[in-house]
N, C-alpha and C positions, 0 to 999 in steps of 0.2 A: 504494500500500500504506500502511496505517496501523499504528501501534504503540500498545500499551497497556503501562503499567508497573503491576505488582502488588507488594504488600508481602509476600504469601505466594505460594508456588508454585501456580499454577492447574493443574487437571487437564490442560488442553491442552498446557502446557509439559512436564509429566511424560510425556505420550504422545509428543510429538515427540522428547524426549531418549531415551526408551526405544527408539523406532523407530530412531533414528540411531545412538546409541552402543551399545546392547545388541544389538539385532537385526542391524544392518548391520555394526558394527565389532567386536562381540564383547567389549565391556567388561562386567565383572561388577558392579563397585561404582560404580554411576552416581549414586546419591543419598546425601547425607550431611547432617551437622548444619548445614553452611553454608547449605543450602537454606532453613532456618528463619529465618536472619537476613539473607538476601540479598533485594534487589529483583529481580524477574523481568520481563524485557521480552519481549513476545510480538508478533510481526509478523503482520498479517492481510492477506489479499489483498482484491480488490474485492468478493468475495462474503462477506467476513467469516470466511473459513476460516483458521485458524491455520497458518502456513507456516514459522515460525522462532522461535527463542527464545534467550535467554542469561540469565545471572544476573550481578549486580554487587553488590559489597560492599566495605566499608572494611576494610583490613588494617593494623593498627597496626605490625606488624613490617616491612611493606613501605613504610609511610608513604605509602600510595596506595590508590586504589580498585582492586579486582581484578575483571576481567571473566573469566567462565568459562562452560563448557558451551554455547558457541555452536553451535547446531544448526539446519540448514535441511533441510526435507523434500526428498527426491530430485527431485521434479518442479519445484522452484523454484530449484535450484542453477544457477548461471550466468545468473541473471536479476536480479542486483543485490540479492537479498534479504539476503545476509550484510552487504553494505556498508550497507544501510538500517538493519540492527540495530546495526551499529557506530556509525553516525552518531547514532542515538537514544541509545545508551549514553553517547557523549561529551557530548551535550547534557544528559543527565541529570546527569552528574558535574559539568559546568560550573554547572548550576543549584544544585548543592549547594556550590559554591565550590571544587571540586577542581581540581587542576592537572595530573594525570597519571592514566593507566590502565596497569596491568601485566596481563599474561596469560601463561599457561603453554600455549603453542601446540603442537599436534601438529606435528612437523617438516614433515610433508607439507603442512601448511596455512600454513607460515611465509610463503610468497610472497604469499598473500592478505593477511595482516596487514601485510606490508611495503608493499603497495600502499595500505593504509589509513594509512600513516605511522608504523608501529611499527618499532622497531629491536631486534635481539637483544642479550641480555646473559647472562652466566653460561655454565654448561656444559649440554650436552645430558644429560637425565636420563630414565630409564625410568619410565613410568607404566602399569602393567598390561600390559607387553610392547610399549608404543608409545613411541618416542622423542619427547620434548617439549623445548622451549626457551623460556626466559623472554623476553618482549618487553615494551617500554615505549614509550609516547607521552606527551610533555609537551605541554601547551597552556596558554594563558593562562586563568586562572580567570575565570569570568564572561563570557568571549568567546563570541560566536555561532559555531556550526559553519559 
């Protein structure tokens, strides 16, 4: 699988996120102003079909890059697509000189992020009826993944 990074949200990322978060999970407010300032990673399969996406952006208040809206189409779940997107995001942040990523994980997905090296911090909070927890991973700036 190959990944591409876009400075603006591509239609394929919009479609994946709508399919996963709106149609499957019932979120109503999927797109926001952050989409206009975030980088968007799209993962493609061998046939160049988009199968997953996330966004990543710098957050001054968190003093970190923030990864969000990680979505993988149902047919590719359990096939390392999510891990491939996480690895690409970490490499992207390292290239920018960053040393950490934070994310606001759905609690049901926290175990996946823990396997990727993220640890929980803060309190569980509700986001559109779904419990979320903040998670963070530190890494050496400029180091290879």
